[in-house]
C-alpha positions in Angstrom: -26.1 22.5 28.0 -25.2 24.6 24.9 -21.8 26.2 26.5 -21.1 22.6 27.7 -21.3 21.2 24.0 -19.5 24.0 22.6 -16.9 23.5 25.0 -16.6 19.6 24.3 -16.8 20.2 20.7 -13.6 22.7 20.8 -11.7 20.3 23.1 -12.5 17.5 20.8 -11.3 19.4 17.6 -8.1 20.8 19.3 -7.1 16.8 19.5 -5.2 15.1 16.7 -7.3 11.9 16.5 -8.5 9.5 14.0 -11.9 9.7 12.3 -13.4 6.7 14.6 -12.2 8.7 17.7 -13.8 12.0 16.6 -17.1 10.4 15.6 -17.4 8.4 18.7 -17.2 11.4 20.8 -19.8 13.4 18.5 -22.2 10.4 18.8 -22.1 10.8 22.8 -22.6 14.3 22.5 -25.3 14.2 19.9 -27.1 11.6 22.3 -27.0 14.3 25.1 -28.5 16.9 22.8 -31.2 15.0 21.4 -31.9 12.7 24.3 -32.3 9.7 21.9 -31.1 6.4 23.1 -29.0 5.7 19.8 -26.7 7.7 17.7 -25.2 6.6 14.4 -23.0 7.1 11.2 -23.8 5.2 8.1 -21.8 5.0 5.2 -23.1 4.2 1.7 -21.2 2.2 -0.7 -19.6 3.8 -3.7 -22.0 2.1 -6.1 -25.0 3.0 -3.7 -26.1 -0.5 -3.3 -25.7 -0.9 0.5 -25.9 1.2 3.7 -23.5 0.4 6.6 -23.7 1.4 10.0 -20.3 2.6 10.6 -20.2 3.6 14.2 -23.1 3.4 16.7 -23.8 4.5 20.3 -26.7 3.0 22.0 -27.4 3.7 25.7 -30.9 2.2 26.4 -33.1 -0.5 25.0 -32.9 0.4 21.3 -29.7 -1.2 19.7 -28.6 -0.1 16.1 -25.9 -2.6 15.5 -22.6 -1.5 14.4 -21.6 -3.1 11.2 -25.0 -4.0 10.3 -25.6 -3.7 6.4 -28.8 -3.2 4.5 -29.9 -2.5 0.8 -29.7 1.4 0.5 -33.2 1.2 -1.1 -34.7 -0.3 1.7 -33.2 1.9 4.4 -34.9 4.6 6.6 -32.3 7.1 5.6 -32.9 6.6 1.9 -36.7 7.4 2.6 -36.0 10.3 4.5 -33.7 11.9 1.8 -36.3 11.0 -1.0 -39.1 12.7 1.0 -37.1 15.4 2.3 -38.2 14.7 5.6 -35.4 14.1 8.1 -37.4 14.0 11.5 -40.4 12.2 12.5 -41.7 10.7 15.9 -44.1 8.4 14.1 -41.9 6.4 12.1 -44.0 3.4 12.0 -46.9 5.6 10.5 -44.8 8.1 8.3 -42.6 5.1 6.7 -45.0 2.2 7.4 -43.2 0.2 4.5 -39.5 0.3 6.2 -38.9 -3.2 7.6 -35.6 -2.4 9.1 -37.1 0.6 11.2 -40.1 -2.0 12.3 -37.8 -4.6 13.1 -35.3 -2.5 15.1 -38.4 -0.7 17.0 -37.8 3.0 15.8 -40.4 5.4 16.9 -38.3 8.6 16.7 -35.8 9.4 14.1 -33.8 12.2 13.1 -31.2 12.4 10.2 -28.9 14.6 8.2 -27.0 13.6 5.0 -23.1 13.7 5.2 -21.7 15.3 2.0 -18.3 15.8 1.1 -16.7 19.0 -0.6 -17.1 17.3 -4.2 -20.9 16.9 -3.6 -20.9 13.2 -3.1 -22.9 11.6 -0.4 -20.9 9.8 2.2 -23.7 8.5 4.4 -25.8 10.0 7.0 -25.7 10.9 10.8 -28.6 9.8 12.7 -30.4 9.8 16.0 -33.1 7.2 16.9 -35.2 6.2 19.8 -37.9 3.8 20.6 -39.8 6.4 22.8 -41.5 9.6 21.1 -39.2 12.6 21.1 -40.1 16.1 19.9 -37.6 18.0 17.5 -35.6 20.6 19.2 -33.9 23.6 17.3 -30.7 22.9 19.3 -30.9 19.1 18.5 -31.1 20.0 14.5 -28.4 22.6 14.7 -26.0 20.0 16.6 -26.8 17.1 14.2 -25.9 19.6 11.1 -23.0 20.9 12.8 -21.8 17.5 13.6 -22.2 16.2 10.0 -20.1 19.0 8.9 -17.3 18.3 11.3 -17.3 14.4 10.4 -17.5 15.2 6.5 -14.1 17.6 6.8 -12.4 14.9 9.0 -13.3 12.2 6.3 -12.0 14.6 3.7 -8.8 15.1 5.8 -8.3 11.1 6.1 -8.7 11.0 2.4 -6.0 13.6 1.7 -3.6 11.9 4.2 -4.1 8.7 2.8 -3.4 10.1 -0.8 -0.5 11.8 0.4 0.9 8.5 1.9 0.1 6.7 -1.2 2.1 9.4 -3.4 4.8 9.2 -0.6 4.9 5.6 -1.0 4.7 5.7 -4.7 7.8 8.2 -4.6 9.9 5.9 -2.4 9.3 2.9 -4.6 10.1 4.9 -7.6 13.6 6.3 -6.1 14.2 2.4 -5.2 13.4 1.1 -8.6 15.6 1.1 -11.8 13.2 2.6 -14.3 14.2 0.5 -17.3 14.4 -3.1 -15.9 12.0 -2.8 -12.6 14.8 -4.2 -10.6 16.1 -2.7 -7.3 18.4 0.2 -8.4 21.7 0.9 -6.6 20.2 2.7 -3.7 17.9 -0.1 -3.0 20.8 -2.8 -3.5 22.8 -1.2 -0.6 20.0 -0.9 1.7 19.0 -4.7 1.2 22.7 -5.5 1.7 22.6 -3.7 4.9 19.6 -5.8 6.1 21.5 -8.9 4.7 24.9 -8.3 6.4 23.1 -7.5 9.5 21.0 -11.0 9.3 24.1 -12.8 8.5 26.0 -11.4 11.5 23.2 -12.5 13.6 23.1 -16.0 12.2 27.0 -16.1 12.0 26.9 -17.0 8.2 28.9 -15.5 5.3 27.3 -13.8 2.5 27.9 -14.6 -1.4 28.1 -11.9 -3.8 27.8 -12.0 -7.6 28.8 -9.0 -9.7 27.8 -9.2 -13.4 29.0 -7.0 -16.1 27.5 -7.5 -19.6 30.3 -8.2 -22.0 29.5 -6.5 -25.6 26.8 -4.5 -24.4 28.3 -1.4 -26.0 28.5 -3.5 -29.2 24.9 -4.4 -29.0 23.9 -0.9 -28.6 26.2 0.5 -31.6 25.1 -2.1 -34.1 21.5 -2.8 -33.2 20.3 0.5 -31.7 19.7 1.8 -28.4 16.2 0.3 -28.2 17.5 -3.2 -28.7 20.2 -2.3 -26.0 17.3 -1.4 -23.6 15.2 -4.5 -24.4 18.4 -6.7 -23.9 18.7 -5.2 -20.2 15.1 -5.9 -19.7 15.3 -9.4 -20.5 18.6 -9.7 -18.5 16.6 -8.5 -15.3 13.6 -11.0 -16.2 16.0 -13.8 -16.2 18.0 -12.8 -13.2 14.7 -12.6 -11.1 13.6 -16.0 -12.6 16.8 -17.6 -11.8 17.2 -16.3 -8.2 15.6 -17.3 -4.9 13.1 -14.9 -3.4 15.5 -14.1 -0.4 18.3 -13.2 -2.6 19.2 -9.3 -3.2 19.0 -8.9 -6.9 19.5 -5.6 -8.7 20.9 -3.2 -11.2 23.8 -1.2 -10.0 23.6 0.9 -13.3 24.7 0.7 -17.2 25.4 -2.9 -18.1 26.3 -4.1 -14.3 24.0 -6.2 -12.2 24.3 -7.9 -8.7 23.2 -10.6 -6.8 23.9 -11.4 -3.2 22.6 -14.3 -1.0 23.1 -16.0 2.2 26.3 -18.4 2.5 27.7 -21.0 4.6 29.0 -20.8 8.3 31.8 -18.1 9.0 35.0 -19.6 8.7 33.9 -22.4 6.4 34.5 -21.6 2.6 31.9 -22.6 0.3 33.7 -23.5 -2.8 30.8 -25.6 -4.3 28.2 -22.9 -3.5 30.5 -20.3 -5.2 31.3 -22.4 -8.3 27.5 -23.3 -8.6 26.2 -19.7 -8.4 28.5 -18.8 -11.0 27.6 -21.6 -13.3 24.0 -20.9 -12.7 24.1 -17.2 -13.5 26.2 -17.7 -16.7 23.5 -20.2 -18.0 20.9 -18.2 -17.0 22.1 -15.2 -19.2 23.7 -17.1 -22.0 21.4 -17.9 -24.9 19.0 -16.6 -27.6 17.4 -12.9 -27.0 14.7 -11.3 -29.3 15.3 -7.7 -29.5 12.5 -6.5 -31.5 12.8 -7.9 -35.0 16.5 -9.1 -34.4 17.4 -12.2 -32.6 20.8 -12.7 -31.0 22.8 -15.4 -29.3 24.4 -14.0 -26.3 27.6 -16.0 -25.1 27.5 -14.8 -21.6 28.7 -12.1 -19.1 31.7 -11.6 -16.9 31.0 -12.7 -13.5 32.6 -12.2 -10.2 31.7 -14.4 -7.4 33.1 -13.9 -3.9 32.5 -15.0 -0.2 32.3 -12.1 2.5 32.6 -12.5 6.1 30.4 -9.6 7.5 31.9 -9.4 10.5 35.2 -8.2 8.8 33.7 -6.5 5.7 31.4 -3.8 5.2 29.0 -3.6 2.2 30.8 -1.0 0.4 34.0 -2.9 0.5 32.4 -6.4 -0.4 31.2 -4.6 -3.5 34.8 -3.5 -4.4 36.0 -7.2 -3.9 33.0 -8.6 -6.1 33.9 -5.9 -8.7 37.5 -6.9 -8.4 36.5 -10.5 -8.8 34.5 -9.9 -12.1 37.6 -8.0 -13.7 39.5 -10.9 -13.1 37.0 -13.1 -14.9 37.0 -10.7 -17.5 40.6 -10.5 -18.3 41.2 -14.1 -18.0 39.1 -15.6 -20.7 38.6 -14.8 -24.5 35.7 -12.5 -25.3 33.1 -14.0 -27.6 31.1 -11.5 -29.6 27.2 -11.9 -29.7 25.9 -13.6 -32.9 22.9 -12.1 -35.0 20.6 -15.1 -35.9 18.5 -13.2 -38.5 
């Protein structure tokens, strides 16, 4: 039996598998070694209030229900830890006050705590039966070995999850403009690629608005860079509030922003939609801004709005066309300086 268990353990550990898969295989082997009809892994809440049966294996009459929870203070495992007694084949006598053990009909019980590397108590690994069983040295050794293996697997899962979270945070950071919180140039192009693909599938055009903040350098020079940063942040907020959720909105860099949204059917020019978007953007950006202790009135930006056929033009070319339209707007109007209101 020992050689068979060692071979099974070696085979199990050689496989790249989830915590659940590992535990279920170990519970099966633990049943074979202890000859008890139920084997299970418990988990204790971080605040130590409840114990949960995380995974369980039941082969005969005794049924330890997986997913069952009970107050940690009422559990058989808590009593075993407090007493330093991890085996009994007279549970009803030894822990007569444990209502859960009585209700389940546990006669024999063997457990060990599952401690993580930092010393924290994750839970317990247990074997139980409604019949009387003697404690074998092999059974106790295997129980402790399996508890250690489970602890290492839990720690590996925690590390993998931490790495995934860190990686997700890095990706999010690499796609976000640090100042405004808007999608940055990299994210804009990725989102545009998705929008272009969707537009081709739906046989619709794309409308792009290219925004350049007139007099931004003057705001920086006269009011300071902190005020300039506040201005950009508030521009970002206004764009987000004024756009639909499905629109692509972001900061290309410096004082340039972009918005892109689905248009009408290919081949049908949407003059009204183009005009409406430009007017809405101008209305959204024009107005009073509180930049620290200074309040200004901003007269508006230069905005180029174009309609793009995604079948004929790619995202890079579309951006250049929108940029050209913005410069036409900038060169075709009289620039109005911002007004300081206090």
